[in-house]
Each structure stands twice: as structure tokens, then as C-alpha cells.
C-alpha positions as CSV (number, residue, x, y, z in Angstrom):
1,M,0.0,-0.1,0.0
2,S,1.2,3.5,-0.9
3,W,-0.2,7.0,-0.9
4,I,0.2,10.7,-1.7
5,L,-1.1,13.3,0.5
6,A,-2.6,16.6,-0.8
7,D,-3.7,19.9,0.9
8,D,-7.6,19.0,0.5
9,G,-7.2,15.0,0.4
10,Y,-5.1,12.3,-0.5
11,T,-4.7,9.1,-3.0
12,V,-4.1,5.7,-1.8
13,F,-2.9,2.6,-3.9
14,F,-3.6,-0.9,-2.5
15,N,-2.9,-4.4,-4.0
16,R,-5.0,-7.2,-2.7
17,D,-3.0,-10.6,-2.6
18,E,-5.1,-13.8,-2.0
19,A,-5.0,-17.3,-2.4
20,K,-6.0,-18.6,-5.9
21,T,-8.8,-20.7,-4.2
22,R,-10.5,-17.7,-2.8
23,S,-13.9,-16.5,-4.2
24,L,-13.6,-13.4,-6.4
25,A,-14.4,-10.3,-4.8
26,E,-17.6,-8.2,-5.6
27,W,-16.6,-5.0,-7.3
28,P,-16.7,-1.7,-5.3
29,K,-20.2,-0.1,-5.2
30,I,-21.9,2.9,-3.3
31,Q,-23.6,1.9,-0.3
32,Q,-25.5,3.3,2.7
33,R,-25.4,2.0,5.9
34,N,-26.5,3.5,9.2
35,G,-26.6,6.8,7.6
36,M,-23.4,6.7,6.2
37,R,-22.8,6.4,2.4
38,L,-19.5,4.7,1.4
39,I,-17.7,2.9,-1.5
40,A,-16.0,-0.4,-0.9
41,P,-15.7,-3.8,-2.7
42,R,-16.9,-7.1,-0.6
43,D,-15.1,-10.3,0.2
44,P,-17.9,-12.9,-0.5
45,D,-16.0,-15.4,1.8
46,G,-15.6,-13.2,5.0
47,G,-18.7,-10.9,4.2
48,G,-16.3,-7.7,4.9
49,T,-13.9,-5.6,2.8
50,W,-10.3,-4.8,2.8
51,M,-10.6,-1.2,1.9
52,G,-13.1,1.5,1.5
53,A,-13.8,5.3,1.7
54,N,-17.0,7.0,3.3
55,E,-18.5,10.2,2.2
56,N,-16.6,12.1,4.9
57,G,-13.4,11.3,3.0
58,V,-12.0,8.9,5.7
59,T,-10.5,5.8,4.1
60,C,-9.7,2.6,5.9
61,C,-7.4,-0.2,4.7
62,L,-6.5,-3.5,6.3
63,L,-3.4,-5.8,5.8
64,N,-2.9,-9.1,7.4
65,N,-0.2,-9.2,10.0
66,Y,1.6,-12.6,9.5
67,G,4.3,-12.4,11.9
68,P,2.7,-13.2,15.5
69,K,0.9,-16.3,16.2
70,S,-1.5,-16.0,19.1
71,P,-4.7,-17.9,20.2
72,I,-8.1,-16.5,19.3
73,A,-10.3,-15.7,22.4
74,N,-13.3,-17.8,21.6
75,G,-11.7,-20.6,19.2
76,K,-13.2,-19.2,16.1
77,P,-11.9,-15.9,14.7
78,I,-14.1,-13.0,13.3
79,S,-13.2,-11.9,9.9
80,R,-11.0,-9.2,9.8
81,G,-12.9,-7.6,6.8
82,L,-15.9,-7.1,9.1
83,L,-14.0,-4.7,11.1
84,V,-13.1,-2.6,8.1
85,S,-16.9,-2.6,7.2
86,A,-17.7,-1.7,10.7
87,M,-15.1,1.1,10.9
88,L,-16.2,2.8,7.5
89,E,-19.8,3.6,9.3
90,L,-18.0,6.0,11.6
91,D,-17.6,9.5,10.6
92,S,-13.9,10.3,11.4
93,Q,-10.5,9.0,12.0
94,Q,-10.7,9.6,15.8
95,A,-14.2,7.7,16.0
96,M,-12.4,4.6,14.5
97,L,-9.4,4.8,16.9
98,N,-11.9,5.1,19.8
99,A,-13.7,2.2,18.6
100,L,-10.7,0.1,18.0
101,D,-9.5,0.7,21.5
102,K,-12.7,-0.5,23.0
103,L,-13.3,-3.7,20.8
104,P,-12.4,-7.3,22.1
105,L,-9.6,-7.7,19.3
106,G,-8.7,-11.1,20.8
107,E,-11.3,-12.3,18.5
108,F,-9.5,-11.2,15.4
109,R,-6.2,-12.4,13.9
110,P,-3.5,-9.9,13.8
111,F,-3.7,-7.2,11.6
112,W,-2.5,-3.7,10.3
113,L,-5.3,-1.0,10.0
114,T,-4.3,2.2,8.1
115,I,-6.7,5.2,8.5
116,F,-6.8,8.4,6.2
117,E,-8.4,11.5,6.8
118,P,-7.9,14.8,4.9
119,K,-5.9,17.3,6.6
120,K,-4.9,14.8,9.5
121,N,-1.7,12.7,9.6
122,V,-2.1,9.0,8.5
123,V,-2.4,6.6,11.5
124,L,-1.4,3.0,11.5
125,A,-3.0,0.7,14.1
126,G,-1.4,-2.7,14.8
127,W,-2.9,-5.6,16.3
128,D,-0.3,-8.5,17.1
129,G,-2.8,-10.7,18.9
130,R,-1.8,-9.4,22.5
131,Q,-1.6,-5.5,22.1
132,L,-2.9,-2.9,20.1
133,R,-0.5,-0.1,19.0
134,M,-1.3,3.2,17.1
135,T,0.9,5.7,15.9
136,D,0.8,8.8,13.2
137,R,4.8,8.8,13.3
138,N,7.5,7.3,11.1
139,I,4.9,4.9,9.3
140,P,6.8,2.6,6.9
141,F,6.4,3.4,3.3
142,P,5.2,1.5,1.4
143,I,3.1,-0.5,3.9
144,T,3.6,-4.1,2.8
145,S,2.3,-7.4,4.0
146,S,3.4,-11.2,3.0
147,S,2.7,-14.6,4.1
148,V,6.1,-16.0,2.9
149,Q,9.6,-14.4,3.5
150,S,8.0,-11.3,5.1
151,H,11.1,-9.3,5.7
152,E,12.7,-10.3,2.3
153,V,9.5,-9.3,0.4
154,E,9.3,-6.0,2.3
155,Q,13.1,-5.0,1.3
156,H,12.4,-6.0,-2.1
157,R,9.4,-3.8,-2.6
158,R,11.2,-0.9,-0.9
159,A,13.9,-1.2,-3.4
160,A,11.6,-0.9,-6.1
161,L,9.9,2.4,-5.3
162,P,10.3,5.1,-7.9
163,D,12.6,8.2,-7.1
164,H,9.7,10.5,-8.0
165,I,6.5,9.7,-6.2
166,D,3.4,10.7,-8.1
167,E,0.0,9.0,-9.1
168,Q,1.6,7.7,-12.4
169,T,4.7,6.2,-10.9
170,L,2.7,4.7,-8.0
171,L,0.3,3.1,-10.7
172,Y,3.2,1.6,-12.5
173,Y,4.8,0.7,-9.1
174,H,1.8,-1.4,-8.2
175,S,1.7,-3.1,-11.7
176,S,5.4,-3.8,-11.7
177,H,7.6,-6.8,-11.3
178,F,10.8,-5.4,-10.0
179,Q,14.0,-7.2,-11.2
180,G,11.7,-9.9,-12.8
181,N,11.0,-11.5,-9.4
182,L,7.3,-12.4,-9.6
183,S,7.0,-13.8,-6.0
184,K,8.3,-10.6,-4.3
185,S,7.1,-7.8,-6.4
186,V,4.2,-5.6,-5.3
187,C,2.3,-7.2,-8.4
188,T,2.7,-10.7,-7.0
189,H,2.5,-14.3,-8.7
190,R,3.1,-17.4,-6.7
191,A,2.2,-21.1,-7.2
192,F,-0.8,-20.8,-4.7
193,S,-1.3,-17.0,-4.5
194,E,-1.4,-13.8,-6.5
195,T,-2.3,-10.2,-6.6
196,V,-6.2,-10.3,-7.4
197,S,-7.0,-6.5,-7.6
198,L,-5.7,-2.9,-7.6
199,S,-7.6,-0.2,-5.8
200,R,-6.9,3.6,-6.1
201,V,-9.1,5.8,-3.8
202,R,-8.6,9.6,-4.5
203,I,-10.1,11.9,-2.2
204,S,-10.3,15.7,-3.3
205,A,-12.4,18.7,-1.9
206,H,-15.7,17.6,-3.3
207,K,-15.5,14.0,-4.4
208,I,-14.5,10.5,-3.7
209,E,-13.3,8.4,-6.7
210,Y,-12.5,4.5,-6.3
211,F,-10.7,3.0,-9.3
212,Y,-10.6,-0.8,-9.3
213,I,-8.9,-3.2,-11.4
214,P,-10.4,-6.8,-10.9
215,G,-7.3,-8.8,-11.4
216,A,-3.6,-8.6,-11.4
217,P,-2.9,-5.0,-12.7
218,C,-0.2,-6.2,-15.0
219,R,-2.4,-8.2,-17.3
220,T,-6.1,-6.9,-16.7
221,S,-7.6,-4.2,-18.9
222,E,-10.8,-4.1,-17.3
223,S,-11.4,-1.5,-14.7
224,A,-14.2,0.8,-13.2
225,T,-14.3,4.1,-11.4
226,I,-17.1,4.8,-8.9
227,T,-17.7,8.3,-7.8
228,L,-19.2,9.6,-4.5
229,H,-19.8,13.2,-3.5
230,R,-17.8,14.2,-0.7
231,K,-19.8,15.4,2.5
232,Q,-18.8,18.8,3.8
233,Q,-18.5,18.3,7.7
234,S,-19.3,21.0,10.0
235,T,-16.9,22.3,12.7
236,D,-19.2,20.5,15.3
237,S,-18.2,16.7,15.3
238,R,-21.0,14.2,16.0
239,T,-20.9,13.0,19.3
240,Q,-21.9,9.0,19.8
241,D,-21.4,5.9,21.8
242,I,-19.0,4.0,19.5
243,L,-19.7,0.7,21.1
244,S,-23.5,1.0,20.7
245,R,-23.1,2.0,17.0
246,L,-20.8,-1.0,16.3
247,M,-23.3,-3.3,18.2
248,K,-26.2,-2.3,15.9
249,M,-24.6,-2.9,12.7
250,N,-26.0,-5.2,10.3
251,L,-23.0,-7.6,10.0
252,S,-23.0,-11.3,9.2
253,S,-21.0,-12.3,12.1
254,S,-22.8,-12.9,15.3
255,A,-19.8,-12.2,17.2
256,F,-20.2,-8.4,16.7
257,R,-23.3,-8.9,19.0
258,R,-21.2,-10.4,21.8
259,F,-19.1,-7.3,22.5
260,P,-18.8,-6.6,26.2
261,N,-19.8,-3.0,27.4
262,R,-16.5,-1.7,28.7
């Protein structure tokens, strides 16, 4: 995942890598949930999503954290994609961070969650199975995740970064195979897994654009762009009980209705 920050918004690029046996994702579309309009694709296996943006211009992205191994609180984990779906219904970066701090994360496998909001620092939240850490300082660029050879893959992808960063060079970067290494490049091709989509979310002063390629970007010509009007927030931020809001969400996992009141 890589990004560019601007005065009135930002652009985020995200490659999704999955096992070849996983179901094809549903293309991103405009949705309305609990009074919030948003754009997000959907994973039919887990029921959630890995990336989305809401009408307030807040984007939430999830990467699996393959490093730590830890037991799941109730034996069967909740899909991490459902967490992203829940976050997108909240109106600000701060509301998402407040919710994360209160949720029973022991029911999720480890993850990295990156949250963008116009005119705010990028925030990276990491759950390692035992502790939640949040920071808006010294965030690695790009943020990368790999189920095999994590350190080597991270080094390879950083070495492939273009000298000049703009939308065109990052689009090429996310479609490339640096030094011909298919298994470590940002556009990944392995025996049992590969890059299955490229998302680019662009937030500007008045609109949200979600550009989507439904396959490996190096060989997929099909694409779509979905546009949503960006809501202009007032200076008075909404007040809400974050836990109550999450518990009322219409999510497919019953585990979200077991959240303790704390």
C-alpha cells in the first residue's frame, strides 16, 4: 500500500493478494449503512472488505499481519474484513481509533489497519494478537504484508520504489515486477497466491473516486471508477457511543453482538 497526501485530500493505492482458491471479490459499489454513504468492494468469503472510503473522505485499509501467532479468544476468529466494514460507518479517523481501543480484538487474527482523513496525519494501528499499538509517526512507506519471506519481500518492494512519487509512478509501481521477481514484487504471482486486484482511492475537496482493477494489474485491462460526492462536515463533530453503534450494525458475524460493555 502506498499513498500521496494533498492539501485537500489524498490518494491511496492498494494491491490485494489472495490464495487462488479464494472466491472472486464483488466489485466496489456505493452503499448506505446506518446513515453513512461509502464505497467499498466485498469479500464474499468473509463478508467484509479490505478497503473502503466513506462520504466524509475517511479511508480505512487492512493488511494481514502474518508475523505473530496467538490464540483466538473464543476459538473461531471473526473475519478481519468485517472490522473494516464497521469502521467505515463511523464519521472520522478519531471515531475509528476510539472504537478500536474498545473492541475485543482478541477475537481477530493480527492485522495492520491504516486510516486516512483529509488534513490529518495518516494513522497506523497494529494488532499483534496481544497488544494494540497506534501511531501517526514514522509510518513505513510503502506498507507491505506477505505470508512468506515477510522481511525479504518488504526489502524488495522498498527497493523498487520510484525516485519520484506521483500517481502515475505509483500506478506503474503497483503493476510492476521489480527485477523480474514475480514472488516478491508488488504485483505478485506465486504458485498458490497472487495479486487479485488493485484499488486506488482518490479523495479531493468535493468527491471520492474509487478506481478498481479486478485482477492482477499487469495483465488486466478491465476497470471501473465509482464516484461519490464528498460530504462537507461542520466544525461541530458528531457525538456518539461508538460501541453502541458497532453493536447495532447489520454484520453477518454474530460475534459483533457479543461485544462486552466496557
